[in-house]
TORBA-255974 format. One record per atom (N, C-alpha, C): residue in one letter; x negated, y negated, z. Coordinates in steps of 0.05 Angstrom, whole numbers. Example, Ala and Ser with C-alpha at 12.3 -4.5 7.8 and 13.67 -1.06 7.14 Angstrom:
> code,xx,yy,zz
> a,-264,114,156
> a,-246,90,156
> a,-264,66,156
> s,-257,45,142
> s,-273,21,143
> s,-258,-1,157
END
This chain:
> code,xx,yy,zz
> m,247,628,-263
> m,273,621,-275
> m,273,595,-289
> i,281,591,-311
> i,283,565,-324
> i,304,549,-320
> q,305,524,-307
> q,327,506,-300
> q,329,491,-325
> t,358,483,-333
> t,362,467,-353
> t,383,447,-346
> n,391,429,-359
> n,411,409,-355
> n,435,419,-362
> r,453,428,-346
> r,479,443,-352
> r,498,426,-368
> g,493,398,-367
> g,514,383,-377
> g,510,383,-407
> e,490,391,-420
> e,482,385,-447
> e,495,414,-462
> v,506,406,-487
> v,515,431,-502
> v,491,443,-511
> l,473,430,-522
> l,446,442,-532
> l,426,430,-517
> s,401,444,-509
> s,378,432,-500
> s,355,446,-509
> r,333,432,-514
> r,310,447,-523
> r,289,446,-497
> i,277,471,-497
> i,259,472,-471
> i,234,490,-484
> t,212,479,-477
> t,185,492,-479
> t,179,506,-456
> i,169,532,-461
> i,168,548,-439
> i,138,563,-443
> e,122,560,-423
> e,94,572,-423
> e,92,603,-426
> n,71,613,-434
> n,67,643,-436
> n,71,657,-411
> g,82,680,-412
> g,86,696,-389
> g,111,688,-372
> k,125,667,-376
> k,143,657,-359
> k,172,671,-363
> v,187,680,-342
> v,212,693,-343
> v,234,671,-351
> i,249,680,-372
> i,273,660,-377
> i,295,668,-361
> f,301,691,-361
> f,319,705,-341
> f,315,734,-335
> h,325,742,-314
> h,321,769,-301
> h,345,787,-309
> e,340,810,-309
> e,359,834,-313
> e,376,831,-288
> g,403,828,-291
> g,418,828,-267
> g,428,799,-260
> d,417,779,-270
> d,424,750,-266
> d,451,746,-274
> d,465,728,-265
> d,493,720,-273
> d,487,708,-302
> s,507,711,-319
> s,504,704,-351
> s,511,672,-348
> t,498,657,-363
> t,504,633,-366
> t,503,625,-397
> d,477,621,-406
> d,478,612,-436
> d,464,632,-455
> m,466,625,-478
> m,453,638,-500
> m,430,623,-510
> f,411,635,-525
> f,388,618,-535
> f,377,630,-562
> i,365,606,-577
> i,355,610,-601
> i,323,607,-598
> l,309,623,-608
> l,279,622,-608
> l,272,603,-630
> e,264,580,-624
> e,255,558,-646
> e,224,566,-653
> s,208,573,-637
> s,182,581,-640
> s,169,597,-619
> g,149,614,-626
> g,137,631,-602
> g,148,659,-605
> r,144,676,-584
> r,153,701,-583
> r,163,707,-556
> v,184,724,-552
> v,199,732,-528
> v,200,762,-526
> g,195,771,-503
> g,196,800,-500
> g,223,804,-483
> f,233,830,-489
> f,260,839,-482
> f,254,862,-466
> f,258,862,-438
> f,249,882,-419
> f,269,894,-403
> k,271,921,-401
> k,292,932,-385
> k,278,949,-363
> d,290,949,-337
> d,281,961,-315
> d,291,992,-316
> v,272,1011,-320
> v,282,1038,-319
> v,266,1052,-295
> k,278,1062,-275
> k,267,1073,-251
> k,243,1056,-241
> g,248,1029,-237
> g,226,1014,-227
> g,204,1005,-246
> k,207,1011,-269
> k,185,1007,-286
> k,196,989,-311
> q,182,967,-316
> q,190,949,-338
> q,185,960,-365
> v,206,968,-384
> v,200,976,-408
> v,207,954,-429
> q,189,950,-448
> q,194,932,-466
> q,209,943,-489
> l,232,934,-496
> l,251,943,-515
> l,246,929,-542
> a,237,904,-544
> a,232,888,-567
> a,214,867,-564
> t,208,857,-584
> t,192,829,-586
> t,210,813,-605
> l,220,788,-596
> l,236,771,-615
> l,217,748,-625
> e,220,741,-649
> e,207,719,-662
> e,221,696,-671
> k,211,676,-680
> k,224,650,-689
> k,253,659,-705
> g,273,647,-696
> g,299,650,-710
> g,315,668,-691
> a,305,683,-675
> a,320,702,-660
> a,339,692,-640
> v,362,706,-634
> v,384,695,-615
> v,381,716,-593
> f,381,706,-567
> f,383,726,-546
> f,398,715,-522
> g,408,731,-506
> g,426,726,-484
> g,456,721,-490
> e,462,726,-517
> e,489,726,-526
> e,507,745,-512
> m,495,769,-509
> m,515,792,-500
> m,528,785,-473
> a,510,773,-452
> a,520,766,-426
> a,538,742,-427
> a,528,723,-445
> a,544,697,-448
> a,573,703,-459
> i,574,721,-478
> i,600,726,-490
> i,621,744,-471
> t,608,762,-459
> t,625,782,-439
> t,629,771,-412
> g,610,755,-402
> g,612,743,-374
> g,595,765,-355
> e,586,784,-366
> e,572,806,-349
> e,544,795,-343
> r,531,811,-323
> r,504,801,-314
> r,485,809,-335
> r,465,795,-338
> r,443,799,-355
> r,434,828,-356
> s,432,842,-383
> s,424,869,-385
> s,399,874,-389
> a,381,856,-390
> a,353,854,-392
> a,338,828,-382
> t,314,832,-375
> t,296,810,-371
> t,283,801,-397
> m,280,774,-399
> m,270,758,-423
> m,248,741,-413
> k,225,748,-423
> k,203,731,-417
> k,183,723,-442
> t,169,700,-439
> t,157,693,-462
> t,130,711,-465
> l,123,715,-490
> l,95,729,-494
> l,75,708,-508
> e,84,690,-511
> e,67,661,-518
> e,83,637,-511
> t,71,614,-513
> t,86,590,-506
> t,104,587,-529
> s,132,586,-520
> s,156,585,-539
> s,172,560,-534
> v,188,555,-555
> v,208,534,-554
> v,234,547,-557
> i,252,543,-539
> i,277,555,-544
> i,301,531,-543
> v,322,539,-557
> v,345,520,-556
> v,369,535,-540
> r,377,522,-520
> r,401,534,-503
> r,426,526,-510
> i,442,543,-515
> i,471,538,-522
> i,490,546,-497
> s,503,527,-487
> s,521,532,-464
> s,540,554,-465
> k,547,568,-444
> k,567,585,-441
> k,594,574,-450
> s,599,550,-440
> s,623,537,-444
> s,630,531,-475
> t,609,528,-491
> t,608,522,-519
> t,617,550,-532
> i,598,569,-524
> i,608,595,-534
> i,636,606,-529
> q,647,603,-504
> q,669,612,-498
> q,691,596,-512
> s,687,569,-516
> s,707,553,-530
> s,709,561,-559
> k,688,568,-575
> k,687,579,-600
> k,702,609,-601
> l,695,623,-580
> l,710,647,-581
> l,739,646,-578
> r,750,627,-560
> r,778,625,-558
> r,793,618,-584
> s,777,603,-602
> s,790,595,-624
> s,789,619,-646
> c,776,639,-641
> c,771,662,-659
> c,794,679,-660
> d,793,692,-685
> d,816,713,-692
> d,812,733,-669
> p,836,745,-659
> p,836,768,-639
> p,820,789,-652
> f,824,795,-678
> f,809,819,-688
> f,778,816,-686
> i,768,791,-694
> i,740,784,-693
> i,727,789,-663
> k,746,777,-644
> k,737,781,-616
> k,733,811,-608
> a,752,826,-615
> a,752,854,-610
> a,728,865,-621
> l,722,860,-647
> l,702,869,-661
> l,672,862,-646
> i,672,838,-638
> i,645,829,-622
> i,641,846,-598
> e,666,849,-582
> e,661,861,-561
> e,652,895,-566
> i,663,904,-585
> i,653,933,-594
> i,628,934,-603
> l,617,914,-614
> l,587,912,-624
> l,571,909,-598
> i,580,893,-583
> i,565,889,-559
> i,562,915,-541
> n,585,928,-537
> n,582,954,-521
> n,564,974,-534
> n,568,976,-563
> n,552,996,-576
> n,521,987,-572
> l,515,961,-574
> l,489,955,-570
> l,475,959,-545
> n,492,954,-524
> n,486,963,-497
> n,477,990,-493
> r,492,1010,-504
> r,487,1037,-504
> r,462,1044,-517
> v,455,1033,-540
> v,430,1038,-553
> v,408,1028,-536
> n,409,1006,-526
> n,389,994,-508
> n,384,1013,-487
> e,404,1024,-473
> e,400,1040,-449
> e,386,1067,-460
> r,396,1078,-481
> r,382,1102,-492
> r,352,1097,-499
> f,347,1075,-511
> f,318,1070,-520
> f,302,1070,-499
> a,311,1052,-477
> a,292,1049,-453
> a,288,1076,-437
> v,308,1092,-436
> v,306,1121,-423
> v,282,1140,-438
> k,286,1142,-466
> k,269,1155,-485
> k,240,1142,-481
> n,238,1117,-481
> n,210,1102,-476
> n,200,1114,-454
> t,212,1116,-431
> t,203,1124,-406
> t,194,1151,-405
> v,212,1170,-422
> v,205,1197,-422
> v,178,1201,-441
> v,174,1185,-459
> v,153,1187,-477
> v,127,1177,-463
> d,132,1156,-445
> d,107,1150,-432
> d,98,1166,-409
> k,117,1183,-401
> k,112,1204,-381
> k,96,1226,-392
> l,107,1234,-417
> l,93,1256,-433
> l,65,1248,-440
> i,61,1225,-452
> i,36,1216,-455
> i,15,1216,-430
> g,25,1207,-408
> g,13,1206,-384
> g,4,1235,-377
> e,22,1253,-379
> e,15,1283,-374
> e,-3,1296,-392
> l,-3,1289,-416
> l,-23,1298,-436
> l,-52,1285,-433
> k,-50,1262,-423
> k,-79,1249,-418
> k,-90,1261,-394
> a,-75,1264,-372
> a,-85,1277,-347
> a,-92,1306,-351
> g,-78,1321,-373
> g,-89,1349,-378
> g,-113,1349,-394
> a,-116,1329,-407
> a,-141,1326,-424
> a,-168,1325,-410
> k,-165,1313,-387
> k,-189,1307,-368
> k,-201,1331,-355
END
């Protein structure tokens, strides 16, 4: 887990390859912008880590939990040494409080839709992996 200085609104952090930024199920805190490097987005499906996406320079992640206050929906870890910028949850919440109620509702809808898509993708990916495994076993 990456520890940051919680007093700063923004902080830049360099993280070595293969390190976990946050785990699925962790309490939500901050959101991040990937300044350089690559980060993997992993979901636990029946005890197996399924990679849903690879994020590259300029990507934003961790925003869903930081906005909703729910637990992290996925594990994020570096796929190479990366530099990320942390934006505090308090900064995000302050910006949202000043937002038009329609925009806040729209953001919530989009987050819920994205969560459902991620869940479906993770399950489909697991089914495909199982089928490929069975095909390989049958070919031997």
